[in-house]
N, C-alpha and C positions, 0 to 999 in steps of 0.2 A: 380448394381452387384447382381447376384442371391443370394437369401437368404441362400442357402446351402453352399455358399463359405465364410460365416462369421465364425470366430473362436473366442473362449473366450480368453480374456486377462488372463495372468497367474500371480498369486500373489505368490511371493517367501516368504516362512516362515523362518524368521531368526533362526539360530541355536545359542546356547550359545557360541560356539567357534568362531562365527563371530565377536565378540566384543573384541577389543584389546586396550591396552594402546599405544598411539602414540609414535613414536621414539622421544626421548628427543632432542630438538634442542637448539638454543640460543647460547650465548657466552658472551663475555665481552661487557658491555654497550659502546655505541659509544659516544665519546666526539666531538661535532660539531665544536667548536672553542676553542682556548686556554682560560682557565679560569685564566686570569691575575688579578693582583691587581686592575687594572682599571675597569675590568668587575665586580669584586666583589664590588668595591666602587660605581659603577653606580647603581647596583641593590640594594645595601644597602641604597642608597639615596632614591630610589623609595619606599622602605619599610618604611623608616622614614617619607616620604611624606604621605604614607597611614596612618601612626600613627597620624601624625599631622592633617590630614583631618578629621578623626573621633574622635580623643581623645585629640587633642591639645588645643583648646580654650575652655574656660568655657561655652561660649554661644553655641558652637556646639557639646560639649562633650555628648556622649551617654553611657549608661550602658548596652545597648542591644548588642547582637552579630551583626556584620556587615559583609559585603561581599566585597571581592576584586576580581579584574579581573587579570588573569595571561595570557598573550599573548605569545604563543610559536612561535619559529622561523618557517618559512615556511618549512624548510627541516627537522623539528623534529616533524612532525604531527603523525607519526605512533604510535600505542598504545604501542609498545615496548619501546618507548622513553619517555613515560609519567613520569614527575618528582614526582612520588608518594612518594618517600622516603623523599624528601625535604618538600613537602606539606603533612604532616602526621598528625595524631591525636595529636601529641605533639606540632605541630606548627600551621599551618592553613590548615585544611583538605579540600580536594576537595569535593564539594557538588553538582557539576553540571557543565554545560557548555552552550555555546551559538553557535557561529560559529565554523567551523573547526579550531582547535588550540586555542580556547579561553576557559579557565577554570575559574570556579567560586569557590572561596575558602571562608570558614568560618573564620572570623577574630575576635579574642579576643586580648586584649592588651598584656597579658602574652604570648600568642602564637606568636605574632609579635616579641617579644623580642627574643624568641628562634629561630625563623626564621632568624632574623638578625644575630644572633650568627653563625648559620649554613652557611649563605652566606659569612660571613667573615672568618670562621675558618675551615670549613669542607674540608679536603684535601684527603678524601678517593676517590677511583675510581668511586664509585656510586655517591658520592656527587658532584664531578666535572662533571660527565656526566649529572646529573640533572640540575646543574647550567647552563651548556652549551646549554640547550634547550630553555632558557627563553629570549624572546625579551624585555618584560617590565612587570612591576607590577604596578597596579593603582587602585583607588577606583571604585566601582560600583556607578555611579552617577545618579541623578534624570532623566537626559535625556536618560540614558540607559533603564530606566523602562517605560518611556512614550511611548505609542503606539497609541495615539489618531490619528485618520485620520483627514484630513481637514474637512470632513463632520461632524465628531463628534465635532470638535472645533467650527464649525459654529453653530451647534445645541446648544452648550453650550452658545454661544454668543446671540443666538436668543431667546431661551426659558429661559435661566437663570439657569436651573437645568437639570441634566441628570442622568440616572442610569448607574453605572460604573461596568465593569468587573475588579475586583481587585485580584491580585495574590500575595500571601505572599511567601517569601523565606522559604525553608526547610533547616535546618542545620543538618539534619540526626541524631539529638539527641533529644529525647523527651523533656527533661528539657529546652533546648535552644529554641526549637520550641514553647513551651508553653510561655516562656518569650516574644518571638516576638509576639505571638498571643495576649497576654495581653496588650502589648504596642499598638497594632493595635486597640484593643477594647477601650483602654483609649483615643486614638486620636478620634475615632468615637464619644465617649461620649462627649468629649470636643466640637465637631462640631455639636452635636445633630443629628447624622446620625445613621441609622440602617443598619445592614448587614445580609445576609443569605448565608450559605455555599452552594456551588454548586459542583456537581461531574463532573469533566472533565476527563482528562487522568491520568494514573498512574504517581505519582511523582509531583502532583500539589495540592496546597491549594488555591482554587478560591472562591471568594465571590461576591455576588451582593450587591453593595452599592447603596442605593436608594436616589434619589433626591439630588445629589451632585452639589454644586455651583462651580464657577470657583475658589473661595478661597479654597474650599474643595479639588478640584483637585490639586491645588498647594501644599497644606499641605500633601496630601497623596503621591504625587510624591516625596516629600522631606523626607518622612518617611524611615528610614534605612532598614525596613523590606519589602519594596515594590519591588517585582520582575517585575510586569507588571501592567499597568493601561491603560484601553481603554474603548470605548463604546462597546455595543454588536452588532456584524454584523447582517445584515438582509438577509433573504432568501426568494425566491419566485420561482414560476414555471418558468422554463427556457424560454418557449415560450407559449403564451396563445391563439393565434388566428390561426384558421385553415380555409381553403377554403372549404365550403360545396359543394358537388357535386350532390347528390340526396338522397332521403330518403332510408335508409337501409332496406333491406328485410330479411326475415328469412333465405333465401338461402345464403345471404352474411354472416350470423352469426348464424349457427345452435346451438341449445341447447346442453348441455352435453349429451353424449350417455348413455342410460340406462345401469346400471350394470358396467360401466367403472369408475375407480378411477383416480383422477388427483392430482398432487401435488398442493400446495398453495403458491402463492407469496404474501407477504405483500406489499401493495402499499401505500407509504407515499406521498400524493399528494393533489390535490384540490378536490378529491372525484368524485364518479360516481352518476349520477342522480338516486335516489332510485326508480323512476317510469319507468326506462328504461327497456322495456320487453326483449331486446336482451342481455344486460349485467347482469342484476340482477340474472338470473339463474346460473351464474358462480360465484356469490358473496357468500362467506361462512360466512361473518360477516361484521359489520360496526362499526367503532368508529369515533365519530364526535367531533371535537375540535374547529370548526369555526362557529360562529353565522350565522344563515340563511341568513341575509342580506349581508354578505360578501362572500357567496359561489358562485363559478363559476365552473361548472362541466366539461367544455370543455377539459382542459388539462388532468385531471384525467381520463376522459372517453377515451381519445385518447391513453393514456398509457395502461389502462386496456384492451382495444381492442387488442393491440399488444401482451400483455401477453397471452391472451386467444387464438387468432386466427390470428396471424401475417401473416402466409402464405396464408390462405384463403382470407383474405381481400386484399392481394396484388397479385391478379390474379394467385394464386397457383404457384408463382415464387419459384422454388426449392431452391433458395439461402436463402430464409427465413425459419426459423425453422418450421418443421412440428409438433414439440412438442406443446402441449397446457397445460394450467394450470388454475386452479381457482384462485381467489384472495380474500384477506382480504382488505377491503376498509377503509383506515384511512384518514379521512378528516382533514388534518392538515395545508394545505397551502391555505390562502385566495386568492380569485380572484379579478377581477376588479382593478388590479394594486396594490393591497395591499401586504404587506410583513409580515413575521413572524420573531420575534427576536430570536436570537440564543438560549438564555436560555429557552425561551418558547418551541421552537422546541425540545431542549434536554429533557425537562421535559416530553413531549409527548412520545418520544422514550423510556425514562426510564420506563414509565408506560405501554406502549402497547407491547413492545417486550417481556418482561417476561410474560405478560398475555396470550400470544399465543405461548407456547413452541413448538408446532408442526410445526410452520412456521419457516423454516430454511433459507429462502432467502427473503430479503427485498429490494424493488426497491426505489431508491432515485433519481428521475429526477427533481432536483432542482438546483438553482444557487444563486449566490451572486454577488453584485457589489464590494465586498472587493478586496483587492490587490491580484494579482496572487500568486501562490505558490513561495516560496523563496528558494534561494540556501542554506540558512543557518539555517532555522528552520521549524518545522512542525506546523500546525495550531492547536489551542486548540480544535476546533470542530472535526477535523480529529482524534485527539487523543481520544476524547470522544467516537467517533464511534468505535475506536479500542477497548476501554475498554468494551463497550456494547457487541461487537461481541465475545470477549473472555469470558465474564461472561455468555453469553447465548448460546454459540456455534452456532452462526448464521453467515451469510455473507451478508453484504450490497453490492449491485451493484449500482454504483454511476455514474451519467452523468459527462462527462468531462467538460461540459459547452459549451456555444455558444459565439463565437466572433461576435459582432453585428455592427461593424463600416464598412461602405462601403468606398472604393471598397473592395469586399471580396477577400480572398486569392485564388491564383491559384495553379497549380501544374506543375513543381516543385514549392515549396512554396517560396514566397517572404519573406524577413526578416522583420518581424514586431516588432522586439525587444522582450520585455517581454509582450506586450499587448495581444497576443493570447495564452499565457501560461495557463494551467489548473488552476482553482481556488479552494480553499477549499469548501467543504470537500473532494474534489477529491484526496487529499494527504493522505487519510486514508491508513495506511500500510496494514491492514488486509482486507480491502475492495477490490472489483474488480472495477476498473474505466474503463468506456467505451467511446470511441470516435466514430465518424461517418465516413463512406465512402459512396460514391455515388453508387446507383444501376442502374441508367439510366443517359443519357445525351441528350442534345439537341444542335443545332448549337450555341445557345447563352449561353450555360452552362459554368460556370467558370472552371470546371474540367470534365474529362471523367469518365465514369463508372469504378468502382473499385479503384478510386483515393480518397484520403482524402477529405471529404466534405469541401467546402470553409469556413464554419462557425465553424468547429469542433476545439475546443481548443487542443493545443498540449502539450506534455511533455517537459522536465521531471517534475516529481513531486518534492516535497520538497527534498532538499539535494541530488538531482540527482538520486532518485529512478525512475525506469522506469514506467511511467504513460503516457497515459492509457495502461493497460495491453492488452486490446482487443478492437476491433472495430466491428461494425455491420452497417447495412444499415439504414441511417437516412436521406437520400435525397441529393439533389443537388440544386444549384441556380445560377443565373447570378451575374455579378459583383455588382449589386445593391441589391441583396438579394431576387429577385423575383424567384418563384419556381413552377409556373404552369406547370403541367405535369412532374415534376421532383421530387416531394415529395413522401413520403410514405403515404399509405392509412390506415385509421382506422375510428373509430366512434367518433363524437363529442358529446356534451352534450345534443343534441336535436334529437338523433336517426337518424342522417344523416351520410352517408359515406362522409368522408372529407379527404383533402390532407394537409399535413404539413411537415415541415422539422425541424431537431434539434437532438442534441445528446440525448435529452429527449426520443426520440423515437427509437434510436438504443439501449438504455439501457434496456428496457423491453424485447427485443428479446434475450439478454444475460441472463436476469433474469429468463425467462421461461426455457431456456436451462439448466441453473445451477440447478434450482429447479427440473427438470426432471432427471438430472444426480443423484442428491442426493437421490431423491425418488427411482430411479431404484437400487441404491446401498443398500438401506434399512436404517432403523432408527439408526442402530448402526454404520453406516459408519462415518469415520472421515470427518469433513467439510473441512479439509485441502486436503484430497484426492479428493473430489469433485472439488475443485478449480484447483488442479493440472491436473486432467483429462480434464477439460474444456480448460485450456490453452494449454495443450499438443496437443489436437485435432486441435487447430488453427495452431500450429507450423508445424504439419505434412502436413497441406494443403498449407502452405506458401512456397514461394521461399526463398532462403537464405536471411537473414535479414541484411540490411545495417544500420549502426549507424544513418545515417541521416534520415532514414525512421522510426526508432523506435519511435521517438518523436511523429509522426503523426499516425502511424498504430499499435503501440504496437506490440504484437506478432501475430496479424492477426485476421481473422474471424473464430470463432469456428465451428467445424463440427456439423452435426446433431447427434441425440441421439445414433443411431445405429453405426454410424461411430466413435463416441467418445468412445464407450464401447466395441468394438469388433475389431478383426484383419481380414485381408485378407490373402490368402495363402502365399504370398511373403513377409509377414511382421510378426514379432514377437514382442509383447509388454509385458514387464515385469513390475510389480509393487513391490516396496520395501517399507515397513513401519517400519524401524528399530527404535523402540520406546525408545532405551536406549542411543542414541547418545547425547553426551554432551562433553564439554571440558575435556580432559583426558580419553575419551572413544570413540574410532573409531569403525565404522562398516566396516569390510573388508571381502568381499565375493570373494573367489578365484575360479578357474576353471570356469570362466565366459563362457557361452555356445556359442561359435562361430560356426555357422553351416558349415559343410564341403562344402556345395554347394557354399559358398562364399570364399573358398580358391582357389587361383590360382595354376597352376602346380608347381610353385616354393614355395608354402606353404604360400604365403602372403594372407592377408585378404583384400578383396574388399567389397564394399557395403556402405550403409549409416547408420550412428548412430545418433539418436536424443534423447536427455535427457532433461527432465523437473524436476526441484526441486522446491517444494513449502513447506514453513514452517512458523510457527507463532513464531517469536522470542520474548523473554522478551523485554518490552518497558518501557522507563522512560523518560518523557518529561523534567525532570529536567536537562537532559544532552543535550538539544537543538539539534544541528545537529547530535549528537550521540544518538539519540532517540532509534534506533534499537541497542540493547545491545549484540546481538549474531549474528555471521556469520556462516553459514553452507556452505560447499563446497563439490562437488562431483568430483571424478577423475575416469574415466574409462580408463584403460591402460594395459600395459604389465609388466610382472615381471619374474624373474628367481627364481623358487621355490628351486633351489639347493644352492643358496647363503645364507649366514647366515642372512642377513638383507632383502633379497628378494626385492632389489631395484625396485621401481615403476617408470614407465615412462608413463606420461599422454599422451593420444592419442587424446582425444576429447576436443577441445577448447571451450571457451565461445562463445555464439552468442549474439550480433554481434561481429565478430572478430575484427572489426576496431573501437571498442568503444573508444580506446585511441585517435583516430583522432577527436572525438567529444568533449571530456573533457580532461583537464589536468590530468596528471598521479595521482596527489595526490587526485583529486576529484573522479577518478575511484576507487582508493583504499579505500577512506574513505566514499564515498557515494554509488556509484553503486555496489561496492563489498559487501555491507551490505544489498543488496536487498533481501527480502524474497521470491522472484521468480527469478530463474536462469535457463537459457537455454544453452545447449551445443549441438553442431552439427558438424559433419565432414563427408565428402564423400571421399572414397578412390577408385577412378576409376581404378587406376593401382595397387592397393593393398599396404598394409603396413606390415612390418615384425612384427612378434610376435607369438610365439607358445602358450604362457600362458597369459590369460587376467584375470583381476579382477576389481571389483568396490570398491572404498574407499570413505566413507562418514565421514567427520571430522567437528568439531565445534571449534570455538574460541570465547571468550568473550572480550568485551572492557576492557581496563585496569581499574581495580577497580570494575567491575561487578562480582557478586558472586552468581548468581542464580544456585543452585545445581540441579535443575530439568532438566530432559531430554527434548529435543525439539520435539514437535509434528511435524513430517515431512512426506511428501510423495515424493517418487522418482519413476519416470517412465522412462524406457529405451526402445526404439524401435530400432530394427535392421531390415533393409529391403533391398531388391534387387532393385536398381534403374531402372532396366529394367522391373520390375514387372512380372518376369517369374519363378524364382527359388522357390523351396519348403522350404523357410526359416522357416516358422512356425513349420512344422513337425520336421525339423532337430533340431531346438532349443529345442523343448520339449523333444526329444529323448536324446540330450546331457545333459540336466538338470537331467534326470533320471539316466543316466550313471554316473554322478558326485555325485549322492546321494543328490541332492538338494530336499528339500521338498517343493512342490508347490500345489496350488489348483486353480481352475478356479475362476475368479472374480465373486462373487455372485451378480447376477442382478435379477431384477423382471421378471415375466413371459412374459411381453410384449417385453422384449429384448431377453430373453432366447429362446423363440420359433423361433427366427430368426437366431440362432447360431447352427453350426454343433457340435454335442456332440462327 
C-alpha cells in the first residue's frame, strides 16, 4: 500500500465523566439443595473427622495450624456462591484453592468447634445457602502435597539424596505463618538439613531443601505445613541441531546501519559465539553463566540471527518481519545435551533482568520434559516469570515447545491426548506464548503452508487460558520429523547459514516485532499496550477464529510494524487506556463514533468490528486454578440515552464465538473468562439496528479478592469496511470531534511517523 495512504491510530483521552459506578445487581443467595437434618449431620461428621485426623490422638496431635479441603458442588462454582460466611475468620477462613471448586481453609481446633455449631444450627438464608454449596470437607493429606515425578523418585532411589522444592502453606496471618515456619525449621534441624528461601510467584513461600534422603522426603510430606514437595524441573534448548547449508556471507547478514537506532531483545539461551563477525556487531552486551566446557552456541546463534535479520535470511520472504533488533546475549542454557535446573535459571533471571532496565522484551526459546500444562493449576516457574515481568515492566516471549514423538501431527490435527499440550513456562499469564506454523511445504510434508507445524505444541494453557496467543513461521517436516527444504534459515554457531525447525525459531520473530512496537511507542508507553497492539494486528489479519483452531494457532500471525501501528482509509482504530477501571468503577464512553458511510438507507449499521482487550490482573498462586484474581470485560453496543437506566445491549460477541463447544460451560466461566487477553469480533453484512452506541469496560474480582488498585489495561477497537472502499477513517475522526471526544494521534517514532499521512 502506498505510504501516503497510512493514517495514525487515534488515542481516546478519558474524561472524568466517563467513569461511573455500575448498576447494583445481585439478589437473594441461591440454595442448591434442601439443607436437611441429614445434610447437616453428614457435614458435621466430616468436620468431626477433620478434628480427629489432626487433633484426636496423642501421637498425631499438632499445635500448629493445619489445612482442610472444602470441595464445592459442581453447580456451585461461581464466585457469587462461595461460602465465605460459613468459612470466615471466626471459623476456618479460606486461605487459597486448588482445582476449580476446591477451597483450602485454615484450621484451628477452636475454629472447628464454631464451624460445627454453624453447620448444625445456622438457619439464616445466607447460612443455608452456604451449606448447600458443599459437597464434602476433608483433611489436606500428605498425598495432596506430594508432587514428585517418577523421574524424581527414581533419582532419589538411585542417588540416595536430592534437592527439593518445598512450599509452605500461608495462613494469611503473620503470627500463624511464623508458627508454621518455626515448625518447618525445627523439623529441618531434627533431620540435619538446610534450606534457602526462593522467590517464585506471589502468594508462595518456597524453599530449596538441600540433600534430602527418602526418609526426609517422607517426614516433610507428613508435616502439616507442607503445601507442595517436588524436585526441581530441568530446562534446555528446545532443539539443538541444525542442517548447515553454506558459509554465511556479509550480504546474508549486513552490519547495523550507521546512524540508525534499534531496540534490544534480551535472549536467554545457549549464547552466541563471541568471535562471530556477523552476529557480534548486533550484540549490545553479554552475560555468561555457563562454564566454557558446557557451551554450545548453535541454538543461541540461530535464535539471535532471527531476532536481527529474520526476513533477509529467509530470502526476503515478506511474511517474515522486516523489523530488526539488536540483542543482549545471556548465556544461560548449557549445550551438549546438558540442562539447567529451574532454581538456577530463576536466579539468573532475577539477576539479569533488573540489571538491564532498558531491555523490555526477553526471548525464552527453551523447554522442559516436565508434565504438560494442567487444567487445574499454574506452574511455579510460570508464576515466577509473571512476578519478574510485573516488577520490571518487561515482557517474556516464550516458545510453546516442540512435540518430538513420531509420527508427527497432521492437519486437521489428530487427537494426541495431552501429550502435545504446551509445557511450562508457556503458561505464564503475563508472557506471550508463541507456536509455529509452516511457511512452505513439499509433497512429503505433514502439513501445508500456513497450517500449524507438526511439532508445535498446542493449547490451552493452564486452567483453559488461551495459549499460545500468537504463532509465527517455524518450519515444517514429514511424519518422521525430517525437514530438509522446509525449515527456516538462520546462522549456526560456526558462521554457517543453516536450516532448522521449531517453536524456538518462531518465537524470536515475535520478540523482534514486540520490541520494535514498544520502541516505536517510546519509553513511557505501557507494556500492556505493546502486547495489545501486537495481538490486535494478528486478529485483523486473520479469518474468523474457530474454537478448535485457537489451541493451535492462537490469535494468528502478527502484522509488520507499519501495519500494526497505523490504519488505512477504510479502517479506523481507536485506543483506550482507562486507568481507573476496577470493581465498583466502570468506564462508559457514550456517543461512540459510527461513521455515516457504514449506515444503510434504513439507518442500520453495517461493517466489521474487531476489539482486543489486554490487561495485567492481580495474581495469587495460593488460589490454584483461580490464580487470576480479576476479570475485565468489554461491551460495545447500543443504548437509549433517554431512558433513566440507559439499558445497554451488547452487539460484539467474544471470539471465538463457539468456545462453549470446546469446553464445558463452567470451564469457560471460571477459566477462559478470566483470560487477560480477550478478543471480540462481529461483521454486520446486512446491518444491525442502533442509533446510539457506547463502549463499557467493567471489572470484577474473585470472591475474597480485595485489591483496591485499578487494572492496567489497553483496549483497541477497529471499525472497518469489509469491501475496503469507504472512507471510514475520516468519518470516525470527524464524528469524535463532533461528539466532543478528546483524542490524539498515537505517538510513534520517526521511522513510523514518516510513513503516515498527517
